[in-house]
Steps between C-alpha positions, in 0.01 A plus 500: 500500500763736367717206395205338325419817306864538399503143371190573291670807353820306430304218337311744279821675395657163421193406293523826302868437425444136406220587258690801362802278437290262292335784310838657419637166379191418291424843354811713546538805719358755259179306433434424867284750688416536866137435406607170342696407814196589711268285288734198506575526872151586621644800683319828429698766313463737794645240736800444275579871531519453877807283440658648185492849353512386136576214264870585493521446875332161463735403218810597699376301800437196279848523348688566825556134603655420160719811507625404847565142385690625195721735702562225755596263218748751353646577841543135586690404187712815497577469870715253690322201345611607153864569588632177355759499224416138418172617348693622195640158414288232669206386288312375806488852647378643172233230473386585853454861393297388197268303729476779758417764239244284321320423824507861614357631173244218490375603846475871410438483125164680490616778730827547309304532177290775655799682647719485191240544226174639637581764760454801270291769666578377853763614747691182408527585130877552537549177692726352233753783544460482877580128488804557278630764743441267796679215323794733421515607864522141616742427215745758634474343846557156345815614319636655819428178689667287234809724505520473878467121490719451191755787493650387168185570295431824313188686613538833321187467286375836371163607650354550153594149388369356827169677437493350150562149637223545754261611226585174321408310816163675517446427130568133576227511768267661246560226245449225757179636648342521155557131427195276507700226670820555696590136512508413132823467303474847344491690830760278668740530206456876494586535868795260480640699208447829683686376808775341289545824307495708818745287698748498212479878479542551872797263508669715236409829669621387844792307346420187695 
């Protein structure tokens, strides 16, 4: 019986989050109220407060899977998988990154829009800076890994410039997630140019 009751609670919580997600995407965070979530989900306002203290808590819970996926994505391509000097000269590797990025943003486009443009007034309102800092952290690890694997490269990039480069990366995400279609020529050309520009710069910085 206890297991059954727990499943009912879990199902109701999942329903609240699913409906809240759709309300946030359709109406924005600021214009979405707990009352609106209650009406759309069929869960009484009082019951929602059994699961979440406020709208901010609901919003953070809704965004958490995308935040985890984004950090995992950054970690993966700044970790051992990304330690490949051929990326800076082989077009096939660069094209793979174009495809990977487009598909990732396509999957999380609505959530990225909310996180990067509509989090004002929530505890995630500084997420853009948090993401830049996280990217810079992984960037330092990446440079250390590249130096260990390829001792001849230069990895003495100033922390301030690394932070600037990471802010460019986040700006690239922002541009992509605001595109109506990620698979038209405009978006694809933009990303190809970004990667081409970035790889040329990194080649010069690391003296590859």
